[in-house]
Backbone as numpy.savetxt, mean C-alpha at the origin, in Angstrom:
# Nx Ny Nz CAx CAy CAz Cx Cy Cz
4.15 -33.60 30.29 3.30 -32.44 30.29 4.20 -31.21 30.29
3.90 -30.26 29.40 4.68 -29.03 29.35 3.91 -27.92 30.05
4.66 -26.98 30.57 4.01 -25.85 31.21 4.19 -24.61 30.33
3.19 -23.80 30.30 3.22 -22.57 29.52 3.53 -21.40 30.43
4.34 -20.49 29.93 4.65 -19.29 30.70 3.43 -18.39 30.72
3.21 -17.71 31.83 2.05 -16.81 31.89 2.24 -15.64 30.92
1.15 -15.13 30.45 1.18 -13.97 29.56 1.47 -12.75 30.41
2.52 -11.99 30.05 2.84 -10.80 30.86 1.74 -9.76 30.76
1.51 -9.08 31.82 0.49 -8.03 31.86 1.18 -6.67 31.84
0.55 -5.72 31.18 1.08 -4.38 31.14 0.83 -3.70 32.48
1.80 -2.94 32.94 1.62 -2.26 34.21 0.75 -1.01 34.08
0.64 -0.52 32.85 -0.20 0.67 32.62 -0.89 0.51 31.27
-2.06 1.12 31.11 -2.75 1.00 29.82 -1.99 1.74 28.72
-2.16 1.26 27.50 -1.56 1.92 26.34 -2.53 3.00 25.88
-2.29 4.22 26.28 -3.23 5.28 25.93 -2.55 6.54 25.41
-1.27 6.45 25.07 -0.56 7.61 24.54 -0.51 7.49 23.02
-0.98 8.53 22.34 -0.94 8.58 20.88 0.04 9.67 20.49
1.00 9.31 19.65 1.97 10.29 19.17 1.81 10.41 17.66
1.47 11.59 17.18 1.32 11.83 15.75 2.69 12.19 15.18
3.14 11.40 14.19 4.43 11.66 13.56 4.29 12.51 12.32
3.25 12.26 11.54 3.01 12.99 10.32 1.65 12.58 9.79
1.25 13.18 8.71 0.01 12.84 8.03 0.34 11.91 6.86
-0.63 11.15 6.42 -0.45 10.32 5.22 -1.06 10.99 4.00
-1.45 12.25 4.12 -2.10 12.96 3.03 -1.05 13.67 2.17
-0.92 13.26 0.90 0.03 13.94 0.00 -0.55 15.24 -0.54
0.21 15.93 -1.37 -0.22 17.24 -1.87 -1.48 17.18 -2.73
-1.81 16.03 -3.34 -3.04 15.96 -4.14 -4.28 15.74 -3.26
-4.09 15.53 -1.96 -5.20 15.42 -1.03 -5.78 14.03 -0.83
-5.19 12.99 -1.44 -5.68 11.62 -1.21 -5.72 11.33 0.29
-6.77 10.60 0.71 -6.96 10.27 2.13 -7.30 8.79 2.28
-7.56 8.40 3.49 -7.98 7.05 3.85 -6.86 6.05 3.61
-5.82 6.08 4.45 -4.71 5.15 4.31 -5.18 3.71 4.51
-4.82 2.84 3.59 -5.27 1.45 3.66 -4.12 0.47 3.79
-3.26 0.40 2.78 -2.16 -0.56 2.81 -0.97 -0.01 3.56
-0.26 -0.89 4.27 0.97 -0.52 4.95 1.99 -1.62 4.70
3.20 -1.23 4.29 4.28 -2.19 4.06 5.59 -1.57 4.50
6.41 -2.34 5.19 7.73 -1.88 5.63 8.73 -2.11 4.49
9.56 -1.12 4.22 10.58 -1.24 3.18 11.74 -2.06 3.74
12.05 -3.22 3.10 13.07 -4.11 3.65 14.51 -3.72 3.33
14.75 -3.03 2.20 16.10 -2.64 1.80 16.05 -1.31 1.06
17.10 -0.52 1.20 17.18 0.75 0.48 17.50 0.49 -0.98
16.63 0.98 -1.85 16.80 0.89 -3.31 16.10 2.10 -3.91
16.75 2.81 -4.83 16.11 3.95 -5.48 15.59 4.94 -4.46
14.29 5.23 -4.52 13.66 6.17 -3.57 13.16 5.48 -2.31
13.27 4.17 -2.25 12.83 3.42 -1.06 13.95 3.41 -0.02
13.58 3.65 1.24 14.56 3.69 2.32 14.21 2.62 3.35
15.18 1.74 3.61 14.98 0.65 4.56 14.44 1.16 5.89
13.44 0.46 6.40 12.86 0.79 7.70 11.72 1.79 7.64
11.54 2.43 6.49 10.40 3.33 6.33 9.17 2.52 5.95
8.02 3.17 6.01 6.76 2.49 5.72 6.09 3.11 4.51
5.61 2.26 3.62 4.79 2.71 2.49 3.34 2.62 2.92
2.55 3.61 2.54 1.13 3.64 2.87 0.36 4.03 1.61
-0.60 3.16 1.22 -1.42 3.45 0.04 -2.72 4.12 0.49
-3.16 5.10 -0.28 -4.40 5.83 0.01 -5.52 5.33 -0.90
-6.65 4.98 -0.31 -7.79 4.41 -1.03 -8.73 5.46 -1.59
-8.80 6.64 -0.96 -9.76 7.67 -1.37 -9.04 8.89 -1.96
-9.75 9.61 -2.81 -9.20 10.86 -3.35 -9.46 12.01 -2.38
-9.14 13.22 -2.80 -9.28 14.39 -1.91 -10.72 14.70 -1.55
-11.69 14.19 -2.33 -13.11 14.39 -2.01 -13.64 13.23 -1.16
-12.73 12.37 -0.67 -13.04 11.23 0.18 -13.92 10.20 -0.54
-13.78 10.09 -1.85 -14.53 9.09 -2.62 -13.77 7.77 -2.60
-14.40 6.74 -2.05 -13.76 5.44 -1.92 -13.38 4.86 -3.28
-12.22 4.16 -3.31 -11.80 3.49 -4.52 -11.31 4.42 -5.61
-10.78 5.59 -5.22 -10.29 6.56 -6.20 -8.90 7.10 -5.84
-8.29 6.59 -4.77 -6.96 7.05 -4.37 -5.88 6.52 -5.29
-4.88 7.35 -5.56 -3.83 7.00 -6.52 -2.42 7.13 -5.98
-2.27 7.37 -4.68 -0.95 7.67 -4.14 -0.46 6.65 -3.12
0.88 6.54 -3.08 1.58 5.78 -2.05 2.60 6.73 -1.45
2.54 6.92 -0.14 3.50 7.78 0.55 4.48 6.92 1.33
5.60 7.53 1.71 6.63 6.84 2.49 6.89 7.67 3.74
6.78 7.01 4.89 6.97 7.71 6.17 8.00 6.95 7.00
8.96 7.72 7.54 10.00 7.16 8.40 9.51 7.10 9.84
10.14 6.26 10.66 9.75 6.21 12.08 9.85 7.57 12.79
10.71 8.47 12.29 10.81 9.80 12.90 9.80 10.78 12.32
8.95 10.33 11.38 7.90 11.17 10.81 8.25 11.78 9.47
9.49 11.60 8.99 9.86 12.14 7.68 8.91 11.60 6.62
8.37 12.49 5.79 7.32 12.16 4.82 7.82 12.42 3.40
7.46 11.51 2.48 7.71 11.77 1.05 6.65 11.03 0.24
6.38 11.56 -0.93 5.49 10.89 -1.88 6.33 9.85 -2.60
5.93 8.59 -2.57 6.65 7.54 -3.30 6.11 7.41 -4.72
4.78 7.39 -4.86 4.19 7.21 -6.19 2.84 7.89 -6.27
2.56 8.46 -7.43 1.23 8.94 -7.77 0.92 8.33 -9.12
-0.02 7.39 -9.13 -0.30 6.60 -10.33 -1.35 7.31 -11.18
-1.00 7.54 -12.42 -1.89 8.21 -13.37 -2.83 7.16 -13.98
-4.14 7.21 -13.64 -5.08 6.20 -14.14 -5.17 6.14 -15.66
-4.82 7.23 -16.34 -4.89 7.23 -17.81 -3.71 6.52 -18.45
-2.68 6.20 -17.64 -1.49 5.55 -18.19 -1.29 4.13 -17.69
-2.30 3.59 -17.00 -2.21 2.24 -16.45 -3.41 1.45 -16.93
-3.17 0.25 -17.39 -4.25 -0.60 -17.87 -4.81 -1.42 -16.71
-5.77 -0.83 -16.01 -6.42 -1.50 -14.88 -7.92 -1.34 -15.07
-8.69 -2.43 -15.04 -10.13 -2.32 -15.27 -10.79 -1.30 -14.33
-11.38 -0.28 -14.91 -12.12 0.71 -14.13 -11.32 1.87 -13.60
-9.99 1.84 -13.68 -9.17 2.95 -13.18 -8.32 2.54 -12.00
-8.09 3.48 -11.08 -7.21 3.23 -9.94 -7.93 3.57 -8.64
-7.81 2.68 -7.67 -8.29 2.87 -6.30 -7.47 1.95 -5.42
-6.35 2.44 -4.89 -5.37 1.59 -4.21 -5.93 0.99 -2.92
-5.59 -0.27 -2.66 -6.15 -1.03 -1.54 -5.08 -1.39 -0.50
-5.45 -2.28 0.42 -4.53 -2.79 1.44 -3.55 -3.79 0.87
-3.75 -4.26 -0.35 -2.81 -5.18 -0.98 -1.56 -4.39 -1.33
-0.54 -4.47 -0.49 0.68 -3.68 -0.67 1.87 -4.43 -0.09
2.90 -4.66 -0.92 4.14 -5.26 -0.44 5.32 -4.51 -1.06
6.39 -4.41 -0.28 7.66 -3.87 -0.75 8.65 -5.03 -0.74
9.24 -5.30 -1.88 10.15 -6.44 -2.02 11.61 -6.00 -1.91
12.48 -6.93 -1.52 13.90 -6.62 -1.37 14.54 -6.18 -2.67
13.99 -6.58 -3.79 14.51 -6.19 -5.10 14.27 -4.72 -5.41
13.40 -4.06 -4.63 13.05 -2.67 -4.88 11.71 -2.52 -5.58
11.12 -3.63 -5.98 9.78 -3.55 -6.58 8.74 -3.44 -5.49
7.66 -2.74 -5.80 6.51 -2.59 -4.91 5.30 -3.08 -5.69
4.46 -3.89 -5.05 3.24 -4.38 -5.68 2.07 -3.86 -4.86
1.09 -3.25 -5.56 -0.07 -2.70 -4.88 -1.34 -3.12 -5.63
-2.39 -3.38 -4.88 -3.68 -3.75 -5.47 -4.51 -2.52 -5.75
-5.41 -2.66 -6.73 -6.32 -1.59 -7.08 -7.72 -2.16 -7.25
-8.67 -1.55 -6.57 -10.08 -1.90 -6.73 -10.85 -0.58 -6.90
-10.90 -0.08 -8.14 -11.46 1.24 -8.39 -12.98 1.28 -8.39
-13.49 2.49 -8.16 -14.92 2.75 -8.27 -15.12 3.97 -9.16
-16.35 4.23 -9.52 -16.70 5.45 -10.24 -17.31 6.40 -9.22
-16.63 7.52 -8.98 -17.14 8.53 -8.06 -17.31 8.06 -6.63
-16.59 7.00 -6.22 -16.67 6.52 -4.85 -17.83 5.59 -4.57
-18.59 5.21 -5.59 -19.75 4.32 -5.42 -19.28 2.87 -5.47
-19.31 2.15 -4.34 -18.80 0.78 -4.31 -19.54 -0.19 -5.24
-20.76 0.14 -5.63 -21.49 -0.75 -6.54 -20.94 -0.70 -7.96
-20.05 0.26 -8.24 -19.46 0.38 -9.58 -18.09 -0.28 -9.68
-17.61 -0.90 -8.60 -16.26 -1.46 -8.61 -16.14 -2.58 -9.64
-14.96 -2.65 -10.25 -14.63 -3.68 -11.23 -13.69 -4.69 -10.57
-13.19 -5.64 -11.35 -12.31 -6.68 -10.82 -11.01 -6.10 -10.26
-10.49 -5.04 -10.84 -9.26 -4.43 -10.36 -8.02 -5.06 -10.95
-6.87 -4.76 -10.33 -5.60 -5.25 -10.87 -4.54 -5.21 -9.78
-3.37 -5.73 -10.12 -2.17 -5.57 -9.31 -1.20 -4.73 -10.11
-0.61 -3.74 -9.49 0.30 -2.81 -10.15 1.69 -3.00 -9.56
2.68 -3.16 -10.44 4.07 -3.30 -10.00 4.80 -1.99 -10.30
5.45 -1.45 -9.27 6.22 -0.21 -9.41 7.69 -0.52 -9.16
8.58 0.25 -9.79 9.99 0.09 -9.50 10.36 0.92 -8.28
11.63 0.92 -7.91 12.06 1.60 -6.69 12.00 3.12 -6.79
11.70 3.64 -7.97 11.53 5.08 -8.16 10.05 5.49 -8.12
9.14 4.49 -7.99 7.70 4.78 -7.92 7.02 4.80 -9.27
7.70 4.31 -10.31 7.13 4.28 -11.66 6.49 2.92 -11.94
5.33 2.93 -12.58 4.65 1.68 -12.93 5.45 0.97 -14.02
5.73 -0.31 -13.79 6.47 -1.10 -14.79 5.64 -2.27 -15.32
4.57 -2.64 -14.62 3.75 -3.78 -15.05 2.40 -3.71 -14.36
1.39 -4.21 -15.03 0.05 -4.32 -14.44 -0.49 -5.70 -14.77
-1.07 -6.35 -13.77 -1.68 -7.66 -13.95 -3.17 -7.56 -13.67
-3.99 -8.06 -14.58 -5.43 -8.09 -14.35 -5.98 -9.36 -15.00
-7.25 -9.66 -14.69 -7.85 -10.90 -15.19 -7.25 -12.10 -14.47
-7.38 -13.26 -15.06 -6.79 -14.49 -14.52 -6.99 -14.63 -13.01
-8.22 -14.50 -12.55 -8.61 -14.66 -11.14 -8.15 -13.54 -10.22
-7.70 -12.42 -10.75 -7.42 -11.25 -9.91 -8.73 -10.48 -9.84
-9.36 -10.54 -8.67 -10.67 -9.96 -8.52 -10.77 -9.29 -7.16
-10.67 -7.98 -7.15 -10.77 -7.25 -5.88 -9.60 -7.50 -4.97
-8.36 -7.21 -5.41 -7.19 -7.50 -4.57 -7.15 -6.60 -3.34
-7.56 -7.15 -2.18 -7.61 -6.37 -0.95 -6.39 -6.54 -0.08
-5.92 -7.72 0.07 -4.76 -7.94 0.94 -3.73 -8.76 0.20
-2.50 -8.73 0.70 -1.43 -9.43 0.03 -0.31 -9.69 1.02
0.39 -10.77 0.79 1.63 -11.05 1.49 2.59 -11.56 0.46
3.86 -11.60 0.79 4.85 -12.06 -0.17 5.86 -12.95 0.51
6.33 -13.94 -0.23 7.48 -14.74 0.15 8.60 -14.17 -0.70
9.57 -13.54 -0.07 10.59 -12.78 -0.78 11.95 -13.42 -0.59
12.43 -14.07 -1.66 13.75 -14.70 -1.62 14.83 -13.82 -2.21
14.53 -12.55 -2.44 15.52 -11.63 -3.02 15.43 -11.61 -4.53
16.01 -12.62 -5.18 15.97 -12.66 -6.65 14.68 -13.28 -7.16
13.92 -13.90 -6.28 12.65 -14.52 -6.64 11.65 -14.26 -5.51
10.47 -13.77 -5.89 9.44 -13.48 -4.89 8.10 -13.97 -5.41
7.22 -14.34 -4.49 5.86 -14.74 -4.84 4.91 -13.92 -3.99
3.98 -13.23 -4.64 2.96 -12.46 -3.93 1.70 -13.30 -3.87
1.11 -13.36 -2.70 -0.07 -14.18 -2.48 -1.23 -13.32 -2.04
């Protein structure tokens, strides 16, 4: 018979909130959804910083956000990517979701489930968008059972990665 260690209890409640920065870029996108830690410094990506994808535009319309920001633990803020819906082949446009991973190779994969004017009943199947370490779109995947990509994880072997 094995014994389990007791679960440690906190001596005080966790009730302190420290604001480091906003996730709102200059175009006004709001509603941060995806969060991914940058594993290695490559291009504009800095190891230890966090990428955050915005799902809504500046009018708070769901499924219309086009930006990914990068925030450091000390609050340093930068725009990593602003995806132009007219230059990406994604069914219905762009509406970035929680499906977000940063790979050691410097590639970033983000899901998109767009709507028309923020109306969720207009959402299409969506797509997965691959960006390079400079925040530029290099590939888009749609169809083939990609339907509403909301969450994602990756097995990252460096030179080979699989997003699930």
